[in-house]
N, C-alpha and C positions, 0 to 999 in steps of 0.2 A: 478609479482615479477620480479624486475629488478636484474641483475647480475653486481657485481662490478668487474671490470677488472681493475687492477692498471696499467698494461702495456699500455692499451689504453689511459687512462687518462694521464699516463707520456708522450706518444708519441704526444698528443694533445697539451701538455706544449711544448714540443720541437719544434713543427711547430709554434708556437704563438711566443714564447719567445727563441729562440735559443742561443741568446747572453746574457740572463739575468742568473744571479746567480740562480743555482738550489741548491746548497749545500755548506756550509761552516763548515768545521770540522778541529779542531786543527790547524787553521791558514792557511788550504789550501782550496782554492775556485774553484769550477767547474761551468761552465755555463750548462744549459740544453744541449746543442750540446756535450760538452765534455763528460759529465755524460753518455748521450747517446751512443757516440763512444766507451767509455770504457766498458760501460755494454754490447755492441755488441760483443766486442771481448772476453769476458768472456762467453758469449752465444755460439759464435762460437766454442770455444775452448771445451766446454761441449759437443757440439753435435758432435763433432769430436771424442771425447772420449767416445761417446755411452752413455751418460748420459742424454740424452732426455727420459722424464719420469721416472726418477730414483730419489732416495733421494741422495742430495749432502751435504756432510759435509764441512764446511768451518770455518776459524777462525775469530771470531767476533771481531776483534782489533777495539780499540775505539781511535786510535792516527791519524787517517786520514780517507778519504772518501772510503776507500777499501770496507768496511762492506756494505756500501750502493750500491757500484758498484757491488759487487759479489750478493746481494740480486736481484737487477734489472737483472743481467745476467742469473741467476738461472731461475728466472721467464720467461724470454725471452726464454730460451731453453726449457721450458715446464717441468722443474724439479722442486723438493721441496727441500728447504733449511733447513739444520740442523745446527745452530749456535753453535760452540764450544767456550767456553771461553779460551783464552790464558792461563790463570793461573790455568786451569783445569788439571786434571791427563793425 
């Protein structure tokens, strides 16, 4: 049985195609290297805040690449993400 590790797969893509577009959302495009750097910043902030291994809630906005950056950062920090819709209570 193999284990699916999205972070390992993503990092392989970063190594192979750092300057290729990884994401295009709401007119904003990020390369693999840019998405990797942004998600690393999220992961570091979560680890500093003591969220490693914890559940983390985040706003699942659809108007840019934030949600994808947050998901990657949360996974890199070893946490579990709980998306909250901005129109929710």
